N, C-alpha and C positions, 0 to 999 in steps of 0.2 A: 348205825345201821350198816350191815355188811354189804359188800359189793355184789352186784348181780351180773350175769353174762347176757349180753344182748346180741342176738343173731341178726344179720342183715343179708338178705338174699338179693343180690344185684350189686355189681360193682359200678365203676364209673365215678364221676365227681360227686354225685348226690349220695350214692351208697357209702362212699368213704367219708363224706362230710357227716353223715349220721353216725358212723362209727367213731369219728373224732369227738362228736358231741357226747356220746356215751362215755368215752374215756375221760373227757373233761368233767363229767358228772361223778367221776370216781368209780366207774364200772369197767367191766371187761367187754370188748367188742370183737366179734368175729364176722368178717365179710366173706360171703360165699360168692365167688364169681369165676367165670371162665375166661374173662378178659385178661390180656397180658399187657404189661407196660404202663398201667396207670400208677401214678405215685401213691403210695400208701402212707397215711399219717402215722406218726410215731405212736406206738402203743396199740395199734389195731392189728389183729391177727387176720390172716387171709387163708382161705381153704377153697378147694374145689368140691369138697364132699358134703352133700346135703345131710348126710347122717350126723356129721359133726354138729350142725345147728340143732337138730332135734335132740341130740344126746346132751348138749351142754347149755343150751339156752331155753329159758321158759318163754321169754318174749322174743318173737321173730318179726322183723320188719320186711315186708315185701316191697322192693324198690325196683320194679321192672316196668317196661312199657305195657299198656293195656292190651295190646295185640297178643302178647305172649303170657298174660297173667294166668289164663286157664291152664295151658300145658305146664307152666312152672308150678302152679299150685297143685296140680295133679302129681307131679314128681315129688314135691315136698310132702304131700299127704302120706306117703309111705314111711316117713320118718318122724311124724308127729302124732300126738294123741290129744284127747280132750283136755289134758292137763296144761296144754300150751295156750299162749295168747298169740294172735297174729294181728298186727296192724299194717296197713299198706300205705305207701307213699306215692301212689299213682295219681297224677293229675289228669284223670280221664275216666271214661265209663266204658264198659264192655261193648263191643260192636253187636252183641246179641241182645237186641231189644233195649239198649241203653241200661243194661244191668249194672248196678254198683259193683265195684271190684270186691267189696266185702261179701256180697252174695256169691260170687264166683268162688271165693275162698271157702265159704261154708258148704258149697256144693261139692268141691273137689277134695276137701280134707276133713278129718274128724274133728277139727277145731271149730267150735261154735262161738267162743268168746273172741270177738274180732273188733277192730277199730280202724280208723283212718287218720293220717296226718295231713295237715293243711296249714295255710297261713302264709304270711309274708316273708318268712325266713329264706335266706339265700345260702347256697352251698358255700360260697366264699366267706360269709359271716361265721358259719360253723367251723370251717377249717382254720380260720384265724382268730377264733374265740372272741369275736366282737359281740357286744350285747345284742340280743335278738329275741324274738318271740315265736313260738310254735303252737299250733292248735292241734288237739286230738279229739276226735269224736268217737263215742262208743255207748252202747246201751248198758254196758257192764261196768260198774264202779271199780271192780278189781283191775280191769284193763286200763282205765283212766289213771288209777293210782300207780300201777306198774310203769306206765309210760312216763308219768311225771318223775318217778324215781329213776328211770333209765336215762332220761335226757336233761332233766331240770338241774340247773347249776347257777352259779353267780352270773354267768353270761348268757344263760338261756332260760327264759320263763316259758313254762308249758301250761297253756290255758285249756280247760276241759269243757266238753259239751256232751250232753246225752243224745243229741240229734245226729246220729251217724249218717243217715241218708242225706240230710241237709249239708253236712260237712263235705260229703263226697260230691254232691251236685254243685255246691258253691265253688269248690276247688277246681272242678273240671270246667265250668262255664266261665269263671273269671280268667282261667288260663287262656280260653279262647279270646276273650276281650283284649288281652295283651297284644295280640296280633294287630288289632286296631289302634292301640296306643302307639306302638312302634311305627305303624304306617302313617298315622296322623302327624307324628313329630317330623318325619322326613318330608312329607307331602306339603308341609307348610300350614297345617291346621293350627291356629293360635290356641293357647292354653284355655281361654274362657270357653271357646266352642268345644274343644276336646273334653273339658270338664262337663259341659252340658250334655254332650253325647254319652259320656260314661254314666252319668246319673240316669239318663233314659235307659241305657243298656242294663243298668243294675235292676231297674224295675222289670225289664223283660226277664232277666235271670231269675228274679224272685218269683214272678208269675209262673214260669214254666217249672221251677223247682217245687213250688207249692202244689202244682198240678201232679207232680210225680210223687207227692206224699211227704215232702220235707216241711220243716217249720220255717215260717217267714223270718223269724228273729235271727236265724243262723246266717242269712245272707247279709245281715247288717252287723255281723261280728267279724272276727279275725279271718275266717275262711272265705268271706265274701268281700265286703267293703274294705276291710283291713288289708287284704292281699292286693286289691286294686289300687288303693291309695299309695301303698308302698311302691308298687311297680311304676306308678306314674311319676313318683319322685326320684326313683333310683337312676343313676347314671350307669350302674352295673346291671344292665338289662338282662332279663330272663330270655331264654332261647325263643320263646314265642314272640316277644317284642322285637328281638333282633331279626327274626324272620320277616315281620311286618316292615321293618326299616329297609331291608334289602329289596323287598318287592317294590316298595315306593321309589327306590332308586332305579327301577327298571330292569332288575335282574330277572332272568327266567326262573319261574317257580320250581321247576324240576331240578334245575342246576343248583339252586339254593338249598333245596332239601338234601341233595347228595353231598354238597360241600359241607353243610353244617354237621352231618353225621350224628344227629340226635333225633330221637323220636319226637315229632311234633304232633301231639294229640289233636289239636283243633282242626287239622285239615280234614280228617274223616268225621270228627265229632259234630262240627257245625251243621252240615247237611242233615245229619240224623236228628239233631235237636230241632231243626226247622220242620222236619216232617212230623215229629212228635207234637210240636206246637200247633201245626196246621190241623192235625187230626182232632185237636181239642179246642179249636177256635181261638187260639192265642196268636196275636200278631207280634212279629219280632222284626221291626225295620232295621235295627242296628245289626242283628245277627244276619239278616238278609244282605246287608252291606258287607259284612265280613265274608260271607259266602262269595259275593261278587269280587272282593279283593283277592281272595285266595284262588279263585278260578280264572282270574284275569279277564273278567267279563265287563268291567266298567272302569272308567277313568276316575281320578280323584274328583274332578269337576262334577261328573255324573253322580258319584256317591254323595258328595256334599249337597248337591241339589236335592237328592232323594231324602236325606236326613233333615233338611230344612223344612220339609213339608209338615203340616200339622199332623 
């Protein structure tokens, strides 16, 4: 089977890691970014021109923060057509009514065959070709097949799901839970209690996701419990967990955000999810605790006492 060209819109470590995965799968990769100074993996081409992605790649991966997904999709829309596929790698939901990023893509571009990446894979694993697994969700079989072809290799297994909405909600909400994982580790929460809290949290995630229209099974797959299990076991923590760790050490939240220089989706996502749940009569004590952690409204003792209640 001949090589394909994969376009990745968004630089930084994650964008380049996806480019490396495509090259490792025997394909060509073009990363479109305006960032300077980031190390580029061998074999990955870099451009600043969106037209290059539309002209040379059939599959384009959107790897930007949720807050800029709409303007970036609007700009990309001028260079793509209905013949393209777009999958996004955004661990968040749009601030506009918790819209999935796939909906934003469909609204702002002529592309209707869309999908989303999720799961426990780390950028460091992709960059170093360590065995890992990636999930993709889409309602279109051709998008799932193309994504498997783009990234699947001897060191990366690509698992597919037809529940696009569930994939997006699971990825976003589990990302929020990782703040609690990092916070709990540093705050002295023992592993058995942390595991119990996360099981409870997963039930909350599932309930609110189903209320949004997702399928329950997706939250017990790679995009949900798989991602959470991996994050709890990894020493190479994701940014959300590192953020939680630093808050637990007493660092000021605003200073941590500025110092980390990465987009932390859970900070704005958690309050919006809580409002969504409240409007539907769903209680989310773990997410309420996360909100208290990220706003600095409660101590670890107060949060633990709250979570120990029936």
